[in-house]
C-alpha positions in Angstrom: 63.3 -84.8 152.3 61.8 -83.4 155.5 64.3 -81.2 157.4 66.9 -81.6 154.7 66.9 -77.8 154.0 67.1 -77.0 157.7 70.1 -79.3 158.1 71.8 -77.8 155.1 71.3 -74.3 156.6 72.6 -75.4 160.0 75.6 -77.1 158.3 76.8 -73.8 156.8 75.6 -71.5 159.6 79.1 -71.0 160.9 79.9 -69.4 157.5 76.7 -67.4 157.1 76.6 -66.3 160.7 72.9 -67.3 161.1 70.5 -70.1 160.3 67.5 -69.8 158.1 65.4 -66.7 158.7 62.3 -66.7 160.9 59.2 -65.5 159.1 56.4 -63.4 160.6 53.7 -62.7 158.1 51.1 -60.1 159.3 47.9 -59.5 157.4 45.3 -57.1 158.7 41.6 -57.4 157.8 39.9 -54.7 155.7 42.7 -52.2 156.0 43.1 -50.5 152.6 46.0 -48.9 150.9 45.0 -45.4 152.2 44.6 -46.5 155.8 48.1 -45.7 156.8 49.8 -42.4 157.6 52.8 -43.3 155.5 50.6 -43.6 152.5 49.4 -40.0 152.8 46.4 -40.3 155.1 46.2 -36.9 156.8 44.2 -38.0 159.8 45.2 -41.5 160.8 48.2 -41.9 163.1 50.2 -45.1 162.5 53.7 -44.3 163.8 54.9 -47.9 164.0 53.6 -48.8 160.5 55.2 -45.6 159.3 58.5 -46.7 160.8 58.2 -50.2 159.2 57.5 -48.4 155.9 60.7 -46.3 156.2 62.8 -49.4 157.0 61.3 -51.8 154.5 61.3 -52.7 150.8 57.8 -51.7 149.6 55.8 -53.3 146.7 53.9 -50.3 145.5 51.8 -52.1 142.8 50.7 -55.1 145.0 47.3 -56.6 144.6 45.1 -59.1 146.4 41.5 -60.3 145.9 38.7 -57.8 146.6 37.7 -59.6 149.8 39.1 -61.9 152.5 38.7 -65.7 151.9 40.1 -65.6 148.3 43.1 -63.5 149.4 43.8 -66.0 152.3 43.6 -69.0 150.0 46.0 -67.3 147.5 48.4 -66.3 150.3 48.5 -69.9 151.7 49.0 -71.7 148.4 50.4 -69.2 145.8 47.6 -70.2 143.5 44.6 -68.3 142.1 41.7 -68.5 144.7 39.3 -70.1 142.2 41.8 -72.9 141.6 41.9 -73.7 145.3 38.1 -73.9 145.7 38.1 -71.1 148.3 36.8 -68.1 146.3 34.0 -66.8 148.4 33.4 -65.8 152.0 30.6 -68.2 152.8 28.1 -70.5 151.1 30.4 -73.5 151.3 33.1 -71.9 149.1 35.6 -71.0 151.8 37.4 -74.3 151.9 40.4 -75.4 149.8 40.6 -78.6 147.9 42.5 -81.2 149.9 45.2 -81.5 147.2 46.2 -77.9 147.9 49.5 -77.5 149.8 49.8 -74.5 152.1 52.7 -72.3 153.2 52.6 -74.1 156.5 53.0 -77.5 154.8 56.0 -76.4 152.8 57.8 -74.6 155.7 57.0 -77.4 158.1 58.4 -80.0 155.7 61.6 -77.8 155.7 62.0 -78.0 159.4 60.2 -74.8 160.5 57.9 -74.6 163.5 54.6 -73.2 162.1 52.1 -71.1 164.1 48.9 -69.3 163.2 47.1 -66.7 165.3 43.8 -64.8 164.6 41.6 -65.2 161.5 41.7 -68.2 159.3 38.5 -68.1 157.2 39.4 -71.2 155.1 37.1 -73.7 156.8 35.9 -74.3 160.4 35.6 -78.1 160.2 38.0 -80.9 159.6 39.9 -81.4 157.4 40.0 -77.7 156.6 41.0 -76.0 159.9 44.5 -74.4 160.3 45.7 -77.3 162.4 44.7 -79.6 159.5 46.5 -77.5 156.9 50.1 -77.6 158.3 50.0 -75.2 161.3 51.3 -76.9 164.4 50.3 -74.3 167.0 47.1 -72.3 166.4 44.9 -69.9 168.3 42.1 -68.7 166.1 38.5 -67.7 165.8 36.0 -69.4 163.5 34.3 -67.9 160.4 35.1 -64.6 158.8 34.8 -62.3 161.9 34.6 -62.4 165.7 30.9 -62.8 166.6 29.8 -64.2 163.2 27.6 -67.3 163.1 30.1 -70.1 163.6 32.2 -68.2 166.1 31.8 -69.0 169.8 28.4 -67.7 171.0 28.8 -64.4 172.8 32.2 -63.4 171.5 32.3 -59.6 171.2 36.0 -58.7 171.0 36.6 -58.6 174.8 37.2 -61.6 177.0 36.2 -64.0 174.3 36.5 -67.7 173.8 38.8 -68.9 170.9 40.1 -72.2 169.8 43.6 -73.4 170.7 44.6 -76.5 168.8 41.1 -77.9 168.6 39.8 -76.9 172.1 37.9 -73.9 173.2 39.7 -71.7 175.7 38.6 -68.5 177.5 40.9 -65.5 177.0 41.1 -62.2 178.9 41.4 -58.9 177.1 40.7 -57.3 173.7 41.0 -59.5 170.6 44.0 -57.7 169.2 45.8 -57.9 172.5 45.2 -61.6 172.6 46.5 -62.2 169.1 49.7 -60.3 169.8 50.2 -61.9 173.2 49.8 -65.4 171.7 52.2 -64.4 168.9 54.8 -63.5 171.5 54.2 -66.7 173.4 54.8 -68.6 170.2 58.0 -66.6 169.3 59.4 -67.0 172.8 58.7 -70.7 172.9 60.4 -71.2 169.5 63.1 -68.6 169.6 65.9 -71.2 169.2 64.3 -72.8 166.1 63.4 -71.3 162.7 59.7 -70.5 162.8 56.9 -69.3 160.5 54.3 -67.2 162.3 51.1 -66.2 160.4 49.6 -63.4 162.4 46.2 -62.5 161.0 44.3 -60.2 163.3 40.6 -59.7 162.7 40.9 -55.9 162.9 39.8 -53.5 161.6 37.0 -55.8 160.3 33.5 -55.0 161.6 31.8 -54.9 164.0 33.8 -51.7 164.8 34.6 -52.0 168.5 37.6 -50.6 170.3 38.3 -48.9 173.6 37.4 -45.2 173.3 41.0 -44.4 174.2 41.9 -45.3 170.6 38.8 -43.9 168.8 38.2 -40.7 170.7 41.2 -38.8 169.0 39.3 -39.2 165.7 35.9 -38.4 166.9 36.0 -34.7 165.7 38.0 -35.5 162.6 36.0 -38.3 161.0 32.4 -37.6 160.0 31.3 -40.9 158.4 29.6 -43.5 160.5 32.0 -45.8 162.5 35.0 -44.1 160.9 36.5 -43.1 164.2 36.2 -46.7 165.5 37.8 -48.1 162.3 40.7 -45.7 162.7 40.9 -46.5 166.4 41.2 -50.2 165.7 44.1 -49.5 163.3 45.8 -47.2 165.8 45.6 -49.9 168.5 47.0 -52.5 166.1 49.8 -50.1 165.3 50.6 -49.8 169.0 50.8 -53.6 169.4 53.0 -53.9 166.3 55.4 -51.5 167.9 55.6 -53.6 171.1 56.1 -56.8 169.0 59.1 -55.2 167.1 60.6 -54.0 170.4 60.4 -57.5 171.8 62.0 -59.0 168.7 64.9 -56.5 169.0 65.3 -57.2 172.7 65.4 -61.0 172.0 68.0 -60.5 169.3 65.7 -61.9 166.7 65.0 -58.8 164.6 68.0 -59.1 162.3 67.2 -62.6 161.1 63.4 -62.3 161.0 61.7 -61.8 157.7 58.8 -59.5 158.7 56.0 -58.9 156.2 53.0 -56.6 156.5 50.1 -56.6 154.2 46.3 -56.5 154.2 43.6 -58.7 152.6 41.5 -56.3 150.5 40.6 -52.6 150.0 39.3 -50.5 152.8 35.9 -51.2 154.5 35.4 -48.0 156.5 38.5 -45.8 156.0 36.4 -43.3 154.0 32.9 -42.6 152.9 31.8 -44.0 149.5 28.7 -43.9 147.3 28.5 -47.7 146.6 31.4 -50.1 146.0 32.9 -48.5 143.0 33.0 -44.7 143.7 35.8 -42.5 144.7 35.8 -41.5 148.4 33.4 -38.7 149.1 35.0 -38.1 152.5 38.3 -39.4 153.9 41.3 -40.7 152.1 41.6 -43.7 149.7 45.0 -43.0 148.1 43.3 -41.4 145.1 41.8 -44.6 144.0 38.3 -45.6 143.0 36.6 -48.5 144.8 36.6 -50.1 148.2 36.4 -53.6 149.6 34.5 -56.0 147.1 35.2 -53.7 144.2 37.3 -54.8 141.2 38.4 -51.2 140.7 41.9 -50.3 142.0 40.8 -49.4 145.5 39.3 -52.8 146.0 42.5 -54.9 145.6 45.6 -52.7 145.7 47.0 -52.9 149.2 50.2 -52.2 151.1 53.0 -54.7 151.2 56.2 -54.1 153.3 59.0 -56.6 153.8 61.8 -56.1 156.3 64.8 -58.5 156.7 68.0 -56.7 157.8 70.0 -59.9 157.7 69.0 -60.5 154.1 69.5 -56.9 152.9 65.8 -56.1 152.7 65.7 -52.7 154.5 66.4 -49.1 154.0 63.1 -47.8 152.6 63.0 -48.7 148.9 60.1 -48.9 146.5 59.6 -51.7 143.9 57.0 -50.7 141.3 56.7 -54.1 139.6 53.2 -55.6 139.4 52.9 -58.2 142.1 50.2 -60.1 144.0 49.1 -62.3 146.9 49.9 -65.4 144.8 53.5 -64.3 144.7 54.0 -64.3 148.5 54.5 -68.0 149.0 57.0 -68.4 146.1 58.9 -65.3 147.3 59.1 -66.3 150.9 60.1 -69.9 150.0 62.8 -68.5 147.7 64.2 -66.1 150.3 64.3 -69.0 152.9 65.8 -71.5 150.5 62.8 -73.8 150.4 62.1 -75.5 147.1 58.5 -75.9 146.2 57.7 -79.3 144.8 57.1 -79.5 141.1 53.6 -80.9 141.7 52.6 -77.8 143.5 52.7 -75.5 140.4 52.0 -72.1 141.9 50.4 -69.4 139.8 52.6 -66.9 141.6 56.2 -66.0 140.9 59.1 -65.3 143.1 59.8 -61.6 143.6 63.1 -62.2 145.5 65.3 -60.8 142.7 63.4 -57.5 142.4 63.2 -57.1 146.2 66.9 -57.3 146.3 67.5 -55.2 143.2 64.6 -53.0 141.9 66.4 -52.7 138.6 65.9 -56.4 137.9 63.3 -57.4 135.3 59.7 -57.6 136.4 59.0 -61.2 137.1 55.2 -60.8 136.4 53.7 -59.8 133.1 50.1 -59.5 134.1 47.5 -60.5 136.7 43.8 -61.4 136.8 41.6 -60.3 139.7 38.0 -61.5 139.9 35.3 -61.0 142.4 33.6 -64.4 142.3 30.7 -64.1 144.7 29.3 -62.6 147.9 26.5 -60.4 149.2 26.5 -58.4 146.0 26.8 -61.3 143.6 23.5 -62.9 142.6 24.5 -65.3 139.9 27.0 -68.2 139.8 30.5 -67.2 138.8 30.8 -66.7 135.1 33.3 -65.7 132.5 34.3 -62.0 132.7 31.9 -61.1 135.5 33.5 -58.7 138.0 36.9 -59.2 136.6 40.0 -57.0 136.2 43.0 -57.8 134.0 46.1 -55.8 135.0 49.1 -55.2 132.8 51.5 -52.4 133.1 49.3 -49.3 133.8 46.3 -50.8 132.0 43.2 -52.1 133.8 40.5 -54.0 131.8 37.2 -54.2 133.8 34.6 -56.9 132.9 36.3 -57.4 129.6 35.1 -54.1 128.2 36.1 -51.0 130.2 39.7 -49.9 129.9 41.6 -47.4 132.1 45.2 -46.1 131.9 46.3 -45.5 135.5 49.3 -43.5 134.2 47.0 -40.8 133.0 43.9 -41.5 135.1 44.7 -43.1 138.5 41.1 -42.6 139.7 39.7 -44.6 136.7 37.3 -41.8 135.7 37.5 -42.2 131.9 36.9 -45.4 130.0 39.3 -45.3 127.0 38.4 -48.7 125.5 37.2 -47.1 122.2 40.5 -45.3 121.9 42.6 -48.4 122.3 40.9 -51.4 120.8 44.2 -53.3 120.4 44.9 -53.0 124.1 41.4 -54.3 124.9 42.0 -57.3 122.6 45.4 -58.0 124.1 44.1 -58.0 127.7 41.0 -60.1 126.7 43.4 -62.7 125.3 45.2 -62.9 128.7 41.9 -63.5 130.5 40.7 -66.5 128.5 43.4 -69.0 129.5 43.0 -67.9 133.1 39.3 -68.7 133.1 39.7 -71.9 131.3 42.3 -73.0 133.8 40.6 -72.1 137.0 36.9 -72.6 136.3 37.0 -76.4 136.4 38.2 -76.2 140.0 35.3 -74.1 141.1 33.4 -77.2 142.4 32.3 -78.2 145.9 34.7 -78.9 148.6 33.4 -81.2 151.3 33.3 -81.2 155.1 34.1 -84.5 156.7 31.7 -86.4 158.9 33.2 -88.9 161.3 36.7 -87.4 161.1 38.9 -88.8 163.9 40.0 -85.3 164.8 36.5 -83.8 164.9 33.7 -85.9 166.1 31.1 -84.6 166.3 31.4 -82.1 163.5 29.5 -78.9 164.3 28.1 -77.5 161.1 26.9 -74.0 160.6 24.5 -72.4 158.1 27.2 -70.2 156.7 28.5 -73.3 154.9 25.2 -74.1 153.2 26.0 -74.5 149.5 23.6 -72.0 147.9 23.1 -71.6 144.1 23.5 -67.8 144.5 23.7 -65.1 147.2 24.7 -65.9 150.8 23.1 -68.2 153.4 22.7 -66.9 157.0 26.2 -66.1 158.1 25.8 -63.8 161.0 23.9 -63.8 164.3 21.6 -61.0 163.2 20.1 -63.1 160.5 19.9 -66.1 162.7 18.1 -64.2 165.5 15.5 -63.2 162.9 15.1 -66.9 162.1 15.3 -66.1 158.3 13.2 -68.6 156.4 15.8 -70.2 154.2 17.7 -73.4 154.1 20.4 -75.1 152.0 22.5 -78.2 151.8 25.9 -78.9 153.4 28.3 -80.7 151.1 29.6 -83.5 153.3 31.8 -86.5 153.1 30.9 -89.5 155.3 34.3 -90.9 156.1 33.1 -94.3 157.2 29.8 -96.1 156.9 28.0 -96.5 160.2 25.5 -95.1 162.6 25.5 -91.4 163.1 23.6 -89.1 165.5 22.5 -85.8 163.9 21.5 -83.1 166.4 19.5 -80.2 164.9 19.6 -76.8 166.6 18.5 -73.3 165.7 21.0 -71.9 168.2 24.5 -73.1 169.1 24.8 -75.4 172.1 26.3 -72.5 174.2 23.3 -70.3 173.7 20.9 -72.8 175.5 17.8 -71.4 173.8 14.7 -73.3 172.7 13.8 -74.2 169.2 11.0 -72.0 167.8 9.4 -74.6 165.5 6.8 -77.4 165.7 8.3 -79.9 163.2 11.7 -80.8 161.8 13.0 -82.7 158.8 16.3 -83.8 157.4 17.5 -85.2 154.2 20.8 -87.0 153.7 22.2 -89.7 151.4 18.8 -90.1 149.7 17.0 -90.6 153.0 14.4 -88.4 154.7 13.4 -88.3 158.4 10.8 -86.1 160.2 9.9 -85.5 163.8 7.8 -83.2 165.9 9.5 -80.7 168.2 8.5 -80.7 171.8 7.9 -77.3 173.4 11.1 -76.0 175.1 13.4 -78.4 173.3 16.9 -77.1 172.7 17.8 -79.7 170.1 16.4 -82.6 168.2 18.2 -85.9 167.6 18.0 -88.3 164.6 20.0 -91.5 164.4 20.5 -93.3 161.2 22.9 -95.4 159.2 25.0 -93.5 156.6 26.9 -95.1 153.8 30.4 -93.9 153.1 31.0 -91.3 150.5 30.1 -87.8 149.4 26.5 -86.5 149.8 24.4 -83.6 150.8 22.8 -82.9 154.2 19.8 -80.5 154.4 17.6 -79.6 157.4 14.3 -77.9 158.0 12.4 -76.5 161.0 8.7 -75.7 160.3 6.7 -73.2 162.4 2.9 -73.6 163.0 2.1 -71.9 159.7 4.3 -74.3 157.7 7.1 -71.7 157.1 10.5 -73.4 157.0 14.0 -72.4 157.8 17.0 -74.6 158.4 18.8 -75.9 161.5 21.5 -73.3 161.4 23.6 -75.5 163.7 23.8 -79.2 163.3 26.1 -81.6 165.1 27.0 -84.9 163.4 28.6 -87.6 165.5 29.8 -91.0 164.4 28.6 -93.5 167.0 
């Protein structure tokens, strides 16, 4: 069936005047609903986003997950994050089950050229990288942020090293400029073919670094720490968005390009908060309670604009129906005429009818949002914990707090005792969700000996910890935090393997600060002393095929142990 849709489109293009629409899906990182001028922010200047807002159909009750990996998994598959297996931002829960099919898979099967630029955060190793999951042309950074643990050592937003289709490459310039330049390269290369471009810049995620040209205008207007830099990163993104749209228009592609803008969770630094769940004390958050990682409204309600002149999606219209990240794939596939296979079974629904006619019935009855782990989550995911059930204007928090946004948009007054029947109704909606997704919240494995990645370079951020987070940033690794955990790995083929243990990535060229090392894998243990000045320590052993755990230790002279934060595994 591959390319059948494309051929059908081309066969009737003389009647329609155009082939299937191009799709450009743009998702920023940590930009909340209030972090746009068009949403009422009195300080932030976003003229190009404001223009897109005026020209687009806007989903005004659109929700994602409270933080990044789950949103990205839902966006790619149209399924609840917990069902995909990628429901946290580290600790081995960032990768999707291999039976999941992505947006890129479906569009590629329909004859589209598929490209991805920027942040992936759904697995750094085969078979979980973007090029393994349907994207044909990728330029991306590893892990959840530029400069985090598994990213290329030394990356700091300027003149960094990123991955192009499986190979590291040095780039000149600021990260956002690189992402947009690579996006334009992809568009120009494929301008005569239908394409899907997923543009996922890492901004305005921390660390908050941007040229002072962009942050200085906010220096005297924003009092909270790093707020000016956060706003400056958004303003620079806005500038590049404007240039991209100008280029699409000059190339004659704008009319038949389905352009989507959204973000992945609530704001990280767009205002000052007292904890995760407060209202903003300074700054603007759209009148909502909560920020990134909160299950109150400000943690997961985000902007969603869609603009497609050739398809009649323009003119500045609001659609107030409840909608979510899991609806994006079904909607884009519907608008592009791509049938999703019956076996895919998305949790999302197509919003195409209400985008075209806001008077059409709401396609979604309710939604469940759940924060299922992270820095603030100290127990395994469990029923009801950090959950929100959304229906109409009601929000049920943790199965017990009830808020009516029609009367209380800031969620200040819990009205559960006044509406026990609503509480019961919403609780009944949560139960089938949990019973459906929780069996899929099981380990997803990294391949060893994969033909497309040998050696596999493993990083501590993917240690599968029982609770909390493993070392996921260079600050923790530079402190040599005394903790270790297992990687969940799949040995593709029985044979001899070389395991190279490091405290620092190969590019850092720094000596191990330990006197002894140990590893455990497939029921075997091996130990060795560490020679002074050694950068790495090699073990060779025979590994049987199958799924297992790999765990490492480095011991100092006092017997304190931490793991080998970076371990290379090569099939010999």
